[in-house]
Every structure is written in C-alpha cells, then in structure tokens.
C-alpha positions, 0 to 999 in steps of 0.5 A: 875780920877772922873767918871760919867759913862752914862748908862741913855738910854740903856734898851734892846739889845746888850747895855745891856749885854755889860753895865752890863759887864763893870759894872762888869769889873769896880768892878776889883781892877785893875781898881778901883785904877785908880779911885777916884770916879765912879758915874752913870746915870741909865735909869728910867725903864728897868733891868738896873734901878735895884740896885743890878747892882750898889752897888758894883761898884760906889759912887752914882747913879742918875736916868735918867728921861724917859721923853724927857722933864723930862730929859731936866729939870734934865740935866739943874737942877740936874746933872749940879750941881751933877757934880760940887759938886762931882768934875767929870772931864769925863764923859762916855756915854756907848751908846748913843748921850751923855749928852749935855753941860757940863762945864769943863767935858770931854765928851767921847761917844760911838755911835751905831745910824746907823739912823743918818749917813744912809741918803740914806738907802731904810729904809727911803723909807718905813716910813710912813711920819708922822714917818719919820717926828719925826725920822728926827727931833729925828735924828737932836738932837742927832747929835747935841748931839754927835757933842759936844762930845770931842771923839767918839767912834765908832765900825767899820770904815765904821761908822766912815767913815760915821760919818765924812762925814755925821755929819762933825765930824774930823777924830781926835774926831772918834776912832774905838775901835772894838766890843767884844761879850757878855759874856752871850753867849757860843758855843752851837754846830751847828747841826739841832735841828730837823725837823724844820729849826728854824730861830731866829730874835733878836731885837725890831720892829723898822721899820728899823729892817725889821720884817715887811717883814717876813709875805711876806717872809713866805709866798714865802717860802711856795711858792716854797715848803719850809715848814719845818720852823719857825721864832722865835721873840724876841718881842710880838705878839701884838708888831709884829701886831702893827708893821705890821699895822704901815707898813701897812701890811696884818695881815692875814698870816700863824701864825703857823710859828712865835713864839713870845718869847718876850724880852729876859734877856741877862741871858737867851740868850744862851738858845734861841740860843741854840734852833735856827739853824739860825739867821737871822738880815734882818735889813736897819741899824746897827752899829755893830749888837750883832746878828753878833758877838753872831751867831759866838760865839754860832756857827749858821749860819748867814742869813743877809740884803745885805748892806755895814755894813753887808758885811763889819763885816760878809764877808763870815760868812753869806748869803745875802739877800734883805728883800725888795724883799720876793721872793729873799729872801726866794730863799736865804733862802731855798738855804741856808736850803738845803745846810748842807755843806755852813751851816757849812762852815758859822759856821767856818767863822763865828768862824775866824771873832771872832777870829780877835775881842778883848775879853770882858776885852780887848775892856774894857781896850781899852775903859778904856785907852782912858778915862784916 
C-alpha cells in the first residue's frame, strides 16, 4: 500500500490530538511492514505544520495551502502529479471533506462535520444572514467532496443515518468506527477543587458552540443565588468578544466569572482538566465531541446541550440543558452544583460509557484494516 495521509485541514481541537496519536501509531513496526510508503499532506499553519511529527513516519511531506483558491491550484497542478509520480493508491483524509477527484486512487474520508447534515438544527435560527449564506456555500462544497469518497467513516450511528438521509449516501459506503479518547488525558480523580465551581468549556468561538450564550446564563445563575462559580474558556478574551459582537450580545457582563486560557496544546490538556470541576459542552452541533470522552476519562461530570447526538452518546453520564434558555440552563447547573451525589453518579456512568469505546490502538487498527 502506498498511502497518502491527509491531515491538511486539522489545526486545533480533538482532531489534532488524534492525528498526532495516529502518526505515532504509523511508526510501529507491525504497521510499517504493511506499507510500501507513507506520504503526508500537512496544514500550512498550526501544530501539525511542524516537521517533528513526520521525520520517523513518512517518505515525504506536502503542505496544503491555507487559502481555498491556492488549495484548488495545488490540487490541480501539484497534488495530481505527486500522486502519479509516487504511485499513491489510497488517500485517507483523517478528518475533513476529502481531496476531490483523484484518478486511480481509492479515497477514504473520516467525517466529523455535523453542520452538513443538521438542516433542522436550532443553530440556523440564530446565525446572522450573511454568516448563514457563507456557511451554506461552504457546506455545499463539503457535501460534494464527501460524495466523491469511496468510503466514509463516521463515529456514531446517528451521523451515519443523517449522512445517508441528507447527503443521499448509500449505507454501504458509510462505515461506523467509534471514537477513542486521546492518550493525552488521564483520570484526575474527581473532587471539588475548592470553594469555586469551575466550569470548563473547550473549543472555539464558532456560533454553533454557543459560547455567546454564556453571559446570559451567567446572569441567570447570579439571579438565582449562584455566585461561587466561574467559566474557564479555551479562547482569548478578544476572540470571545468578537463572537459576542457577531451574535449581537451586549459586551457588558460580569467578566469576573470568566477565565480565558486561550488555545491549549494537546500535551497540556490534562492540566486543564485537573483544574476543573465540570466539563460543559452546550453546542448545537457535534459529531462525537472529544470533550465527552475526555471528561469520562478525566473523571469529571458533564453538562451538555439537550440534543439527539449528546443524548445518544452520553446517555446517563450528563446533565442536559437547553443553551438557548438561559434561566432553564442556570437552574440545571445549580441543581448539579448542589447535588454531590449526582455529580459522583455522572462520573461513574461516564466510566461505563468509556469502557464501551475502543482503545486508541483498537480504533487505529480498525481504520488500518479498512484501508487495507
């Protein structure tokens, strides 16, 4: 097998952690003996642009331009020639929409774009018009790319069903391989870390993540007498304010209840979990958020948006709230903060859900078996 591993669209988040883990997996002798050659398409920016991740694993590295226009030119004039010259017979996009038309190359794509198959999400109800228009154009591009894949890997049966329904993909082209938690996270031992209840939110400021709802949830918490809390966000304060402005949210709120730690390198992620009492994910759109698995593995309670994907994945390991109902969300958070027994039950149920997932090596073996 002459493999092109495409990680060119991965810059942050859970996908970044898993991509680094997969590159380490490819270094093993057992895997290498099944490969004639491995080439990598890496991003132009971000941690995976660093040469250190590829020096022991691959025969060559290409850099995927950040600009969409340059990407198209790169695919037409550089990538096609590279594939022919090196006799690449399979291209695996680790997470993304794929590489389009590749002649005589089998295309396998791992998809974690819930935005392309949730036309019924409340996310669309709150998005500004021009932002919505742009997103829909990008989604059309992604859907067209994904449809060109020979095999599409998804992480849950919910995503498999939705891609079949909304992209008209045959079930035979859709394969479910459950996710596995990153090796960067370990059990931090659950206990309240102090007088302050620290609620961690990991992820960017994309509107579907609903970070812009936090000021109103914070105000509602204080109205019902909850003052011993803070939100820890993995974004900068400037990026958070930009998000609030985009969504028309007043920038005047109690900033003492917000801590901005910025983007977190995968190797530092366990330190953040060790400093938190709860992990909150109030997104309108997820495939299988790495947050869920990491919270289970770290051993801290989950607070999640009440959506089909979260209930299907987390089951009894989370408290569910409606992010667009600030008062109701605050009540749900207060009930959990006040109930230590419930917190422990969520942690224990999280361990049950974690035990049902493959280990990271088992997941990679399933992927590699599919590639072969």
